[in-house]
N, C-alpha and C positions, 0 to 999 in steps of 0.2 A: 927405877926412878926415871930413866930415859923414856921408857914406854908410857909412863904416867904423864910426863911432860908433853910428849907427842899427842896423847889423848886430849890433854887440856887445850893445846894449840888447835887441834881439830875441832873441839867443842866451841872455842872462841870464834873460829871462822864460820862454823855451821850456824851459830847464832847471829853473828854480825852481818853476814852477807845478805840474808833475807831482809833484815832491818834496813840496810843501806838501800836495797831496791825499793822497799816500801816507802822510805823517805823520799827517794827520787820520784816515785810515782805520785806521792802526795803533793810534792812541789809541782809536778807536771800538770796535775789537774787544774791548779790555779792559772798556770801559764797558758794552757790550752783554752781556758775560758776567755782570757783576754784576747788570745789569737783569733778565736772564732767570731768574736764581735767586732774584730778589726775592720771588717767590710762595711760596718754601719757608720763609721766615722770616729772622730776624736772624742766627742762628748760621750758616746756609749762606752768607749774604752776607759775614759776617766771614771765614768759611773761604776763600771764593774770593778775597777781598781779600788775605788773608795769603799764599795760594799764589802770587798774582800778584806780591806784593812779593818773595818769595824768588826767583822766576824772574827778576824784573827785576834783582835784585842779582847773580844768577849771570851773566846776559848782559852786565851792566856789566863784569864781570871780563874778558870776552873781546871787549869793544867795540873794542879796538885792532886785532883781526884785520880787521874790516870797513873801518875807516878806513885802516889801513896798506895794505890791498889796493887801495882806491880811489886812494890817492895814487900808488902804484907803477904801477898799470895806466894811470892818466891820463897820467903822465909818459912812459911807454913809448909810449903811443898817440900822444901829441903829437909825440914824436920820430920818428913813423912806423916804429917798430920793432914792427910788428903781430905778427910771429911771436914775438918775445920777450914781448910783452904777453900773448899767448895761453898761452905756456908758464908764465909767472908766475901767471896766473889759475888754470891747471890745478893747479899746485903748491900755491897758497894754498887752493884749494878742498879738496884732499885733506888738507892740514894742518888745516883748519877742521873737517873731518869727524872726524879723530882727536881733536882737542881737545874737540869737542862730546860725543863718547862718554865721555871722561874726566869731563867736567862732569856728564853724566847720571848716571854711577855715584856720583860724590861727592855730588851733590844728593840722590839717593834714599837714600843712607846717612846723610846728616846733616840731612835736612829736619826730622825730629821734634825733634832737639836744638836746631836753630835756632829753631823755634817756641817751645819751652820757654824759651830764652834771651831771646826777645823779650817774654816775659811773657804769652803767649796763654792764655786760659781753657782748661781741660781739655776742655770740651764742644766748643769751636771746633777744638782740635787733633784730636779724634776724627773730625770731619767733614773737616777740611782735609788730613789725612794722605793718604787715598786720592787726593784731588784733586791734591795737590802731587806725589805719586809718579808719577801719570800725566803731569803737566806736565813733570817732569824726564825721564820716559821718552821723550817726544817732543821734547825741547828741541833735539836735533840738527837737526830740521826748521826750528826758529826761527833757529838760528845760521846754517845754510846759506842760508836765505831772505835773511838780512841780507847775507851775503858775496856771494851771487850778485847781489843788487841793487847792491852796491858795485862789482862787476866791470863790470856794464852801465853804471852811472853814470860810471865811469871812462872809458868809451868815448864818453860824451856821450849815452847813451840813458837818459833818466829816465822815459820814457813806459812802457816795458815793466814796470819795477817797480811803477808805478802800476796798470797793468792786473792785475798779480799780486795786489796788495792788494785790488782790487775783487773778484777771484775768491775770495780768502780770506774777505772779509767776507760776501759773498753766500752762500757755501757754509756758513760758520760759523752764520749765522742760520738757514738752512734745516735744518741738522742738529741744532743745539743744542736747539731747542725740543722736538722729539719725543724726543730722548735724555734730556732732563731730566725731562719730565713724562709720558712714555710715551704718545705720540700716534701715530695712523696705524698701529697694530699693532706699534709698537716698545716694548719694555719700558722702564719708568721707571728710570733710573740715578741720578737726582738730580745732585749736584755732580760725580760721576764722569762723567756724561754730558756735562757742560759741558767737562770736561778733554778727553774723547775728541773732542768736536767741534772744539776748538782744534787738536788733533793732526792730525785728518783734513784740516781746512781749510788748515793751514800746510804739510802734506805736499803737498797739491795745488798750492799756490802755489809751493812749492820746485821741484816737477817741471816746472811751467810755465816758470819762469825757467831751469831747467837746459836744457830743450829749446831755448829762445830763445838761450841763451848758447853752445850747442854750436859754432856757426860760429867763435866767438872762440878756442876752445881749440886748442892745438897740442901734439902729442906731442913729447917730448924725451927723449933718452937720458942727458942730464946732469941732475944734481940741482940745480945752481945754488945752492950753499950761500950765496953772497953775497946772494941775494934773501931767503933766510930771515933772514939777519943784518940786512938792511935793513928787513924787515918788523918785526923786533923793535925796531930803533932808532926806527922811526916809530910803531909801534903801542903799545909798552909805555907811553910817556908818556901816550897817549890813555886807556888803561885806568886809569893812575894818576890822571889828571885827573878822570875820572868817579867814581872811588872817593872821592877827596878831596872832590868836590862833594857826593856823596850822603851821606857821613858828616857833612859840615857841615850839610846840610839836616836830617838827623835830629836833631842837637843843637839847631839853630835851632827846629825844631818843638817840641821839649821845652820850650824857653823860652816859646814861644807858649802851650803847654798850661798853663803856670802861671797864665795869666789866665782860665782856665775854659773851659767847653764852648762858650759863645756866641762868644768870641774865636776859638777854634779853628775853629768852623764858618764864621765870617766869613772866616778865613784860607783855608780849603780851598775855599770857594765862589769867593772872589776869585781864587785861583790857577787854578781851572777856567776862569773867564772870561778871565783874562789869557792863557791858552794859545791863545786865538783870534789873538792877535798874535804869540805865540812861534812858532807853526807856520810862518807866512810867513817870519819871520826865519830859521828853520832851512832853509827851502827856498832862500833866497838864499845862505845859508852853504854849502850843498852845491853850488850852482851856481858860486859863487866858487872853491871847492876844485877842482872839476872843470876849469873853464876856466883857472884859474891854473896848475894842474898840467900841463895839456896844453900851454899856452903856454911854460912853463918847460922842459918836455921838448923843445919845438921850438926852444928858445933865444931865444924872443921875449919878452924881459923888459919892453920898453916896452908891448907888448900886454897882458901880465899886469897891469901897473900900471893900465892903462885899464879892464880888466875888473873889477879890484878896486874902482876908483873908481865905476864904474857900478852894481855890485852894492850897494855901500854907500849910494849915493844913492837907489836904488830901495827898498831895505830901510828906510832912514830915513824916506822919504816914507810908505810903507805903515804902518809902526809908529807914526809920529807921528800919522797920521790915527786909528789905533786909540786912541792915547793921548788924543786930544781927545774921542773918544766915551766912554772910561772916565771922564774928568774931568767932563764936562758932563752925561752921561746915565747915571750909575751905578745909579740907582734902578730903571729899567726892566730893565736887565741882571740885577740881583740878584733882582728879582721873578720872573724866569723860572726861577730855581733854588729860591727859598724864599719863604714868606709870613710868616716870623718877622720881626717888625719890629725886634727887637733885633739880629738877625743882619744885617738890611739896613742898619741905622744904622751898625754897625761896618764892614760890608762897603763902604759908601760911602767911608769914610775910607781903607780899604785900596786901593780902586780909584783914588782920587785920588792916592795916593802912588805906585802903580805906573805911573800915567799919566806921571809925571815921569821915569821911567827908560826909557821906550820907545826914545828915540833913542840913549842910551848903550848900551842892550841891543842894538839893531840893529847899531850900529857894532862892538861887541865881538864879536857872533856872526859877522858877515861878515868882519871882519879876522882872526878866529880861523880861519875857513874858508880864507881866502887863505893864511895862514901854514901851515895843514895841507897845502894843495896844494903848497906849497914844501918840505914835509917838516919845518918848524920846529915840531914838536909839543911838544918839551921846554919851550920858553918858555911855551906856553899852560898847561901843568901848573903852572909856577911862578906865573904870573899868577893862576890859579884858587886856588892855595893861599894867596897873599897876600890876595886879595880876600875869601875866605871866612873864613880862620882868623886873619888879622892885622887885619881890619877889621870884617866883619859880626858875627862871633861875639863878639869883645871888646866892641863897642858894645852888642850885644843883652844880654850878661851885665851890663854896667855899668848900663844904664838899667832892665833888667827884674829882675835879681836883687839888685843892690846898692842902687840908688836907688829902686826900686819905682815908676817912672814909668808912664804909661799905655801901652797896647799900641801906640799910634801911634808912639811913640818906638822901639820894637823894630822896627816895619816901616820906619821911616826909615833903619835901618842898611842896608837893601837899596840905597838911593840911594848911600850912601857906597861900598858894595862895587862896584856896577856902574860908577860913575863912575871909580873908581880903575882897574878892569880896562880900561875904555875907554882911559884915559890910557896905561896900560902897552902896550896893543895898538898904539895910534897911534905911540908912541915906537919900539916894536920894528919896526913896518912901515917907518917913515920912515928908520930906521937902515940899511935894505936889507941887513942881515946875512943875511937869508933867501936872497939871491942867491948866497951862497957855500956854501950847503948842497947837497951832491951826493947826491941820492937814488939815481939810476941811473948806471951806468957803462957 
């Protein structure tokens, strides 16, 4: 039993660590793009940020494709139905290619209207439009990169997607600088060069994953309509959950903005620092989804429960340690991002508040990963909707808009949100209703 537990812990870490690194590299790509255009001025920086926001919203709409693919491939792989897993992966990859092309056309057609609706300045729109158009032109590479990573993760291979993100980041930095500023005999394309660099780098990463995933794919004469139906049943709630979460965050941010520039700056810097703990939590969540999905596919429900327990325990330990750092050493962390003492003072309050939610956040993320691995994605969407729209936003509106209390009270609404979500996830998992969900047949 002890050896088996140690093996599970090792498997959790083996899966989680590459996902954490991949997530960090994915976040780094966007940060580097903004950093590289920094020398062009404030308008190009705002333009790149706006283009990235629209691309993020677009990929959120199809996030269910990658999660659904991961769940189905993991369960088929765990059931040792390798040929079926390969056929499903091939089908979902083709479907993703078609959806991403539609997304590209819609994005190019609507990006200017979306920028205007968001209230962007005309000068920013003029610069952002060519950048955004190029980003949407190459967005199929972004989508396929995510789906291919999900296929490989479903088989238990999280290292290859990490290597792909290393390729993407190194290539992006090497290409972006000369394309933006016109170095080494290359013409200067400005922000359009930044977009082109993203497309080239992600195309290379996508091709790398495609080559590595080729042994998994299997040809099939049958369409397997039931798998498309299953993908919809598992993936649609995931997209719904992400949309509900992002819409709520936008409204929550608007409430924070009522407190002025310093409060908003402290909020944004604090979120950037908190992401240091969020990324490991996401890694453990993907590990839980993969391991639980494979164990359920194999009919090993007891093993799935042990894997979930170990992933939760390890995520809670890592994120609790980060929470202690946030609570006791906030000043040094904030000084790395800003020298504005007003921002640091408010940011200290923010970090001490988010320190208190690290364990609830860890448990919520990993339990959600385990439930996704079982195919129980609908309940996660319900829990997200309740936490964000029935708890966080009403509290934030009450203390910020009606009672005009300090910004700290708005931030405290996050504690209520994540604590309730944790409770809902624990209740759902312990009910074991997820055992009755049949993803594969």
